[in-house]
C-alpha positions as CSV (number, residue, x, y, z in Angstrom):
1,X,25.6,54.3,-194.6
2,X,24.5,53.5,-198.1
3,X,22.6,56.0,-200.2
4,X,18.8,55.5,-199.9
5,X,17.4,55.3,-203.4
6,X,14.3,57.5,-203.7
7,X,11.7,57.6,-206.4
8,X,9.8,61.0,-206.6
9,X,6.2,61.0,-207.8
10,X,4.1,64.1,-208.2
11,X,2.2,65.4,-211.2
12,X,3.7,68.9,-210.7
13,X,7.3,69.2,-212.0
14,X,8.0,72.1,-209.7
15,X,7.2,69.9,-206.6
16,X,9.5,67.2,-207.9
17,X,12.2,69.8,-208.5
18,X,11.8,71.1,-204.9
19,X,12.0,67.7,-203.4
20,X,15.1,66.9,-205.5
21,X,16.7,70.1,-204.3
22,X,16.1,69.3,-200.7
23,X,17.4,65.7,-201.0
24,X,20.4,66.5,-203.1
25,X,21.7,68.7,-200.3
26,X,22.4,65.5,-198.4
27,X,24.7,62.7,-199.4
28,X,22.4,60.2,-197.9
29,X,19.9,60.1,-200.8
30,X,20.1,59.2,-204.5
31,X,17.1,60.2,-206.7
32,X,16.8,57.1,-208.8
33,X,13.8,58.3,-210.8
34,X,10.9,60.8,-211.2
35,X,7.4,60.1,-212.3
36,X,4.6,62.5,-213.2
37,X,1.7,60.2,-212.8
38,X,0.6,57.0,-210.9
39,X,1.1,54.6,-213.8
40,X,4.6,55.8,-214.4
41,X,5.4,55.6,-210.7
42,X,4.4,51.9,-210.6
43,X,6.4,51.1,-213.8
44,X,9.5,52.9,-212.5
45,X,9.2,51.3,-209.1
46,X,9.1,47.8,-210.5
47,X,12.1,48.6,-212.7
48,X,14.2,50.7,-210.3
49,X,13.4,49.0,-207.0
50,X,13.7,52.2,-204.8
51,X,14.2,52.1,-201.1
52,X,11.6,54.9,-200.7
53,X,8.8,56.1,-202.9
54,X,7.5,59.6,-202.3
55,X,4.1,60.0,-203.9
56,X,1.3,62.5,-204.0
57,X,-2.3,61.3,-203.5
58,X,-4.0,63.5,-206.2
59,X,-2.7,62.1,-209.4
60,X,-4.3,60.5,-212.4
61,X,-5.1,58.1,-214.0
62,X,-3.9,56.1,-211.0
63,X,-4.0,58.0,-207.7
64,X,-1.3,57.8,-205.0
65,X,-3.4,55.6,-202.7
66,X,-3.8,53.0,-205.5
67,X,-0.1,53.3,-206.2
68,X,0.6,52.8,-202.5
69,X,-1.6,49.8,-202.3
70,X,-0.1,48.1,-205.4
71,X,3.5,48.8,-204.4
72,X,2.9,47.7,-200.8
73,X,1.8,44.3,-202.0
74,X,4.3,43.8,-204.8
75,X,7.4,45.6,-203.4
76,X,7.0,45.3,-199.6
77,X,10.6,46.3,-199.0
78,X,10.0,49.8,-200.5
79,X,8.8,52.3,-197.9
80,X,6.1,54.7,-199.2
81,X,5.8,58.2,-198.0
82,X,2.6,60.0,-199.0
83,X,3.3,63.7,-199.6
84,X,0.1,65.6,-199.8
85,X,-1.8,68.8,-199.2
86,X,-4.7,66.8,-197.6
87,X,-4.7,67.6,-193.9
88,X,-7.5,65.2,-193.1
89,X,-7.9,62.2,-190.8
90,X,-9.9,60.4,-193.6
91,X,-7.0,60.6,-196.0
92,X,-4.5,59.6,-193.3
93,X,-6.6,56.6,-192.5
94,X,-6.8,55.7,-196.2
95,X,-3.1,56.0,-196.6
96,X,-2.5,53.7,-193.6
97,X,-4.9,51.1,-194.9
98,X,-3.2,51.3,-198.3
99,X,0.2,50.4,-196.7
100,X,1.9,53.8,-196.5
101,X,4.9,54.0,-194.2
102,X,4.4,57.8,-193.7
103,X,2.2,60.8,-194.3
104,X,3.8,64.2,-194.7
105,X,1.9,67.4,-195.5
106,X,3.4,69.5,-198.3
107,X,3.3,72.4,-195.9
108,X,5.7,70.5,-193.7
109,X,8.0,69.1,-196.4
110,X,10.7,71.7,-196.5
111,X,11.3,71.4,-192.8
112,X,10.5,67.7,-192.2
113,X,11.2,65.7,-195.4
114,X,14.7,64.6,-194.3
115,X,13.4,63.6,-190.8
116,X,10.6,61.7,-192.4
117,X,13.0,59.7,-194.7
118,X,15.3,59.0,-191.8
119,X,12.4,57.6,-189.8
120,X,11.3,55.4,-192.6
121,X,14.8,54.2,-193.2
122,X,15.0,53.0,-189.6
123,X,11.8,51.1,-189.8
124,X,9.7,53.7,-188.1
125,X,6.5,55.4,-189.4
126,X,6.4,59.2,-189.8
127,X,3.3,61.4,-189.8
128,X,3.2,65.2,-189.9
129,X,2.9,66.7,-186.4
130,X,-0.6,68.2,-186.8
131,X,-2.1,64.7,-186.4
132,X,-2.9,63.3,-182.9
133,X,-0.2,60.9,-181.8
134,X,-2.7,58.3,-180.4
135,X,-4.6,58.3,-183.7
136,X,-1.4,57.8,-185.6
137,X,-0.4,54.9,-183.4
138,X,-3.8,53.3,-183.8
139,X,-3.8,53.7,-187.6
140,X,-0.2,52.7,-188.3
141,X,0.5,50.4,-185.3
142,X,4.0,49.7,-184.1
143,X,6.6,52.5,-183.9
144,X,5.6,55.9,-185.2
145,X,7.4,59.2,-185.1
146,X,6.1,62.7,-185.3
147,X,8.0,65.9,-184.6
148,X,6.7,68.1,-181.9
149,X,3.9,65.9,-180.6
150,X,3.3,64.8,-177.1
């Protein structure tokens, strides 16, 4: 299996460092870049052409939902994983409408980040297990994967 090229995007350096630490423990992932805001994320994604972009929602001046929408339209081959503290159906719905491939709560990241990326790399969707499976299927359509849901 080739390395999956991952672009990390979060306005908190410590979050990016933690994600890097988790992903560098596996030989399946290559961190191709890091961005501290939405505008930088878009610029790096266009230049680096990552397989997966992991982005927070709450960034400025361009938030993660806008980043997702723009990248989904212009780089449809890139999978976008929203990594967020927002445990809300409204934000999940907004992420799905923007074109996200997955939605992972930061509280689940240490345990489920690698599973989420594996799902995305196989063409599946991934959503944190606290969300109702039927809602996830309705919002994302097609194949979706959650851990620990019925």
